N, C-alpha and C positions, 0 to 999 in steps of 0.2 A: 149405219145407225150407231154402232158401238163407237166409231170415231167421233161422231157428233156429240155423243154423251160424254166421252172423254174430254173433248175440247171444252164443253160447258163446265165440267167439273174443274178443269184447270183454271178457267176464267174465274170461277167462284173462289178457288183457293188463292189466286193472285189478288183478288179483291180483298180477301181477308188479310193477306200479307200486307196489302197497302194500308188497311186500317191499322194494323199493328205498327207499321212504320210511323204513321201519324201519331199514334199513342206514344211511341218511343221518343219522338221529337218533343212532345209535351213533358215527358218524364225527365228529359234532360240528363241530370247527373247519373241516372241509373239506366241510361239508354243502352250501354254495352251489355248489361245484364238482360235487358229486354230483348235485344237483338239475338242473344244467345238462347232465347226461347223461354225466359223466365219473366214474362210480362206481369203475371199476377204477383210474383215475388217482388218485382220492382214497385208495383203499386202499393203493396203492403208496407214496404220500407218507407215510402213517402207518407203514407197514412200514419205510420208510427211516429215519424217526425212531427207531423201536424198535431197528433194527439198529445205528444210531449209538450208542445208549445201551448196548447189549450190548458193543460194541467198547470203549466208555469204561470200563465195569466191568472188563473183562478186562485193563485196564492197571493196576488198583488192587490193594489188599490191605492198605493201611495209610493213615492220614490223610495221611502224607507223599506217598504215591503218588497219592492223590486230588488233592492240590494240584499235583503234577507233571503229571497228566493235564489239569487245568484250564489250567495255564500253557502246555501244548502247544497247546491249542485257541486260547488268546488270542494267542500269538505267531504262529500260523498266520494269524490274522485281522488282524495288524498292530498289536496293542496294544503299547505301550511300557512296559517295566518300570521302576518306581520303587523306591527303596531305603527301607525302613523306618528311621526315625530321622534321615534327611537332609532338607534343604530341597528341596521339589519345585518343578519348573518345568512348569506345565501351561497349556493354552490352550483356549479354546472351540473345539469341533469335534474336540478330541483324544480319544484313547482310551488308557487306561493300566491297569496293574495293579500290586499290591504284595502281598508275602507276609510272614508273620512265623513264625519257628520252623519253617518248612517245612510247617506243618500248618494254617495259616489263610491265606485269600486274599481279596482284595477287588479287583474290576475295575470300571471305570466309564468312561462316555462323557459328556463335558461337552457339553451341548447347545449348538448354535451361537448360540442366543438366551438362554442362561442369564444371569439377572440383568442384563438390558439393557433400556433404554427403559421402565422402570417395569412390566414384565410380571411376573406371578406366577411365582415359581420355587421349586422345592423339590428334595428328594432322593427319587427313585423307586427304592426298594430292594427287592430280593428276597433274603431271608436263609435260609440253610440250615446244615447242618453236615457236616463231613468225616469224622467218626468213626462207628463202628458197634460194637456189643458183640462182643467177641472174647476169645480167650485170648492173653495176652502173656507173654513170657519173664520170669522173675524175674532179678534181678541175679546171683544164684547159682543157675543152672539145672541144675547137675550132680547128677543123681539116678540111682540104680541100685537095682534090686530083682529078685530071682529070676532072675538071669542076664541081665537086660535093661537096656540103657542107656535112661534116660528123660529127659525134659525138664521141669524144674519150671516151672509156669506160675502166673500170677495171672489171676483172672477180671476182665475189664474191662466195666463197664456191667452192665445187667440182662439177660443172655442166657438163651435157652432152652437150657440147657447139655446136656440130654439129646440134642439134635440134633447134637452134635459127636461122638458115638460112632460107631464103625465107618465113619468117613468119612476117606479119605486127605487129609492136610493138608500144605500147603506153608507158606511163611512170607514175610513182606515187612516192611520197615521201614527204619530208619536205623542206620547203623554209623559209629562214630568210629574212624578209623585214624590211627596215627602214621606219617607219611610223612617219611622222612629225606632222600630224594633229590628226589622230585617235590614242587614247591610251586606253589600256585595263582597266585602273583603275585610280582613282584620285591619288593614291599613286605613280604610274608610272609618271603621269603628273607632280607631284610636284618635282620629282627627274630627269626628262628628260632634256637633253640639247636642245638647239635650233636646233641641227642637227637631232633630232628625236629619237624615241625609236625603239630598235630592237625587233621584234615580230615574233614568229614562226607560220607558217601556213602549213596545209596539202594541197597538190594538187594531183589530180588524173585525168589524161587525157587518157581515154580508146580508143580514136581514133587512127587509124593506122598512126602514125606520121613518123615512120622510118621503114627501112627494111635492112636486111643484105643479099645481093644477092649472090647466089652460082656462082661458075665458071662453064661455059658450059663444057659438057663432051668432046667436040671437042678440047678444049684448054688444056686438061689434058693428061699427058703421061700415059702409061700402069700402072706404079706403083701407080700413084696418083689415078687412077680409082679403084684400088683394095682396097686401104686403105685411106679413106677420113680422113685426119688429119690436120685440119686447124691450122695455127699459131695464137695463141690467141692474140698476139701483133699486127700483121699486117692484119689479115684476118677477124677480128671480129668487125671492126668499122662500125656502121650502117650509111646508107645514109639518110640524112635529106631532102635534096632537091637539085636541080641543081642550079648552080650559075646564069644561065640565068633567071630562074623564080624568084630567090631571088632579083636580080638586078631590075627586073620589079616591084616587090613589094616595094622595097626600094624607087623607084622613085615615085610610085603612093601614098605612105603613107608619103612622105616627111621625110623619116628617116634621122637623122643626119649622116653626113659622118664619123665624128670622135667624138662620144660621149665622154664626159669627165669622166663618171663613169668607174671605174676599171673593173667592171663586164663584160663590153663589150669586153675587151681584152682577157677575159678568156672563154667566151661562145659566140656562134653565136647570133647576134641580133635577127634573125628570131625565134630561140628557146626561147630566153628571152621574146620576144613579145607574143609568144603563152602561155607561163606559166603565164605571167603578166595578160593576158586576163582572165584566169580562176580565178586569185587572186583578180582582180579588182584594180590593182595598176599599176604604171608606170614601164616599164622594168628597168629603172635606179634605182628604189627603191630596187631591189633585191640585197642582199648582198652576200648570199651564199646559197647552197642547197645540199641536199643528195637525189638524185633521182635514182630510180630503173627502168630499162626497164621491160616491161611485155608483155605477149601475149595479143593482143588487142581483140582476140576472147573470148567471155564470156564462162564460164563453162556451160556444157550442159550434157544431157543424151545421151547415145550412145548404139549401138547394136540393133539387130532386135526387141528385147523385152524391149528396154530402161533399161536394167539391169545394165549398167555401167555408171559411172560418168567420163566424160572427162573434165579435168580442170587443170589449172596451180596451183602449190603450194599445192597439196594434202599433200605432205610431207612439213610441218607438220601441216597445217591448219586444217586438219581433226581432229587431236587430240586436238588442241586448242579449236576448236568449240565444240567438244563433252564434254570436261571438263567444259567449261563455261556454255554451254546450260544445261548440266546435273545438275550442281550446281544450276542454276536458277530454274529448275523443282523441285529439292529436297527442295529448300528454300520455295516453296509454299505448302509443305505438312505438316501434323501434325508430321511427323517423325523428322523434324528439331527441334521442340519444345522439343521432348523427347531425342534428341541426347546428348550423353556424350562427343562428340568430337568437335573440330573445323574442319569443312569440308572446304577444300581449293582447288582452282584451280590456278595454277601459270604457266605463259608462259614466257620464257626467249628469249632474242635476242642473236645473234652471236653463236648459236649452230653449224652452218655450217662452222665456221672458228675457232673453238677451245674453245668458251665460256669464253675467258679471257677478260672480260670488266666489267664495273660497272653495266651493264644490262644483263650480261651473267651468266650462272649457276656457273662459277668459282668465280664470284664476291661475295662481302659480303652482298649484298642486301637482299637475302632471310633470312639468319640468323638474320640480323638486324631487318627486318620486324617481324619475329617470336618473337624476344625478346621484341620489342615494343608492340606487341599484348598481350603477356603473362603479361607484366608489366601493361598494361592498365586494364587487368582483375584481377590485384592484386594477381597473382600467385607468391608466394615467390621464391626467386632466388634458394634456396636450394631444392625446390620442382620441379624445371623445368627439371632436368635430368630425372625424372620419367615420365614426359610428353613426352619427346623426345623418351624414351625407348619404349613407347607404340605407337609411331607414325609409319606411313606407307606411302610410296610413290609409286604410280603407275607412272613409267616413261613411258609416252605414246608417241610412235613415230612409224611411219608406218613400216611395215614389207614387205619383198620381197615375193610377191605372185608367185606361180608356173607359169612360162611362157610356153605356149604350144609349142613354137618354140625352147626353150632352156631348156628343162626339165633336161638335164644332168648337168646343172649348180647348181642344188639343191642336197643336201645330200639326199640319196634315201629314208630314213625313216622320213624325216622332210621336207615335201613339202606342205606349206600352200596353200589352194585352196580358190578361191573366193566363197562367200556365205556360207562358213563353219565355220565362227566365228573368234574370236579374237585370236591373235597369242602370245604365250609366247616365248620370246627370251632368249636363254641360251647360255653362252659361258664360258668354263672352265677357261679361262684366264682373266675373269672379264672385258671383253669388254662390257658385259651386267651385271647388278647387281643382276640378279635372283639367288635365292638359293632354296633348296628343300622346306624349310618352307614357304618362300614367295610365291613360286609356289603353294603349297598345299592350303594356305589361299585364294589365288586368284581363284583357281579352285572351291573352295567351294562357294565363292561369285557368280561366274558364274553359278554354278549348281543351286543355289537357285533362280537365276534370269532367268533361261532358256536361258543363253547365251552360244552358242557352243564355244569350245576352241580347238586350234591347237598348235603344237610345232614347233620351228624352231632352228636349229643350222646350221652354215656354214660348208661346206666341209673342211676337214683338209688341203687340198691343195689350199684353197682360203682365202684371207684376210677377216677380220671381221670388220664391222663398229662399232661405239660406239654411246652413247647417253648422255643425262644429268644424267642418272641413277647413274653410278659409281661416278660421280662428286658430286652430292648432297648427296649421301649415305656416301661418305668418309668425306665430310665437316661437316655434321650434325649428323652422327652416326644413321641415320634413316634406318630401314629395307626397302628394295626396291625390286621391280620387274620391269623388262622391258617387255612391251607388245605393241601391235599395231595392226591395221587393215592391211590386205594384200593389196598391190598395185602393179601395173606394172610401169616400166619406171621411177623408182625413180631418181630424179635430172634432169629429162628431162624438157624442157620448158613447156611441157604439159604431164600430167600423167593420170593414169586410176585406178579406184577402183570400187568395187561393191556397188550398191545402198543398198543392204541388210546389208553390213558390216558397212555402216554409221549408220544404225539403231542399229546394234549390239553394236557399240561403245558407242552410246548415252545411250542405256539401261544399259550397264555395268557401265557407269559413275554414273548414278543416283542410281543404285543398290549398288555400292561401298560406296557411302555416307550414304545410308540408313542402310546397314547391316554389314559393316566391323567390327565395335566395338563389336557387339554381337558375331560374328563368332570368332574374335580374342580372346575375353575374355573366350570363351568356350573351346578353344584349350589348350591341355596340352603340354607345351613347356619345353625344357631342360633349 
């Protein structure tokens, strides 16, 4: 009897160990810790990474705020800001960042052994983008209909626009203000006219200022009920307030009936007043703006076990956050002092609409920055092609996770799951820049870091998206792989990913900076 009890106890213990092994597999980068008996510690570490990402997203709302959140992380980690267009002074072992237009950012750590003593050196880059599909205010947004004040918008990128209906919306972006009294520097004060100086400010109003109401089912015909297909010109204009309430506010605040400033002819006074309140200026001081609408509900955890992240702009803020955060963590280790590479995180604007801008991946900014950097480090011009030939780009952009309600949309042998790691994206027609060699090198980085890996290709009967990967690879001749964490509802107003995959991506980013040069140099290549 005692033997039978002992056998039963052993079977239960083995079952529990089996469950722990399954959990370790899902935990991926912290599997070694979990195998050592610290499963709860491993889970806590992944949860901490997910919480950090949620906090990051909740600071954003426009590409400008994405860059602002990134520079906040970088400054807190001791990175030194460089100015675009000026000559740079950098040193081995140093850590720096530069921005352009407020919506593109590059941060880098110069390895202590970069280009010294005949060692192999290159640029180890993680690239992402700061923008997401959204609704943006038109230059003339003043719209009214049926007793309601509305805001005229443009669609930016390829959004799932039906997801923006019945959702309270805030706004975020950049505002240009004419400041007659306050000036940012003595140099500006000396050159400013009596009419004042134009100054850029960021504004973020997470309050539910607007809403796009749906049409009641009783007012739709049978065909309209079957396929909800809103007209993006006439059906996507948000409601700001009723004219009745706005007239009352105008009377109580003694608002001018016909203000002389041109901006009032282009935007509702009520909207200008609300933006001016946050900026601490007069509504008439606002000259122009680039404002994005955003979901006013903060990012949060979801699911019975809080294993999902529900948030706006997961595509592609998850990759931007992981690249910058991973670089900050790498910079604080002794590995940075021993590194032979320049380890870099760069995030571009305008990826969602083709990347053709001075702050997009198609622009000349990244090549120009790299040349400025190599010049500041006194790398001879004739030696620079060798640096680029040893360089490597992780083009990090979210991947399509397997949807339980639409599993048939995925190619049968390539179905990325939540909690099972980072996805390698391959396309034979070069919509993704992955090759057999870049894939093999990436797999080795992940293997050594205990990060699980999955593969994705689209079905032959489905279109394939693209990324900054092919663009940067072709412009700079850098070996590239396209990768990303799996997510649901890409380009929705609100998207979903797994908490563990945020941890996987962060661990991968740090490990890539630490180990890529060693792995690449040891590989026998053609």
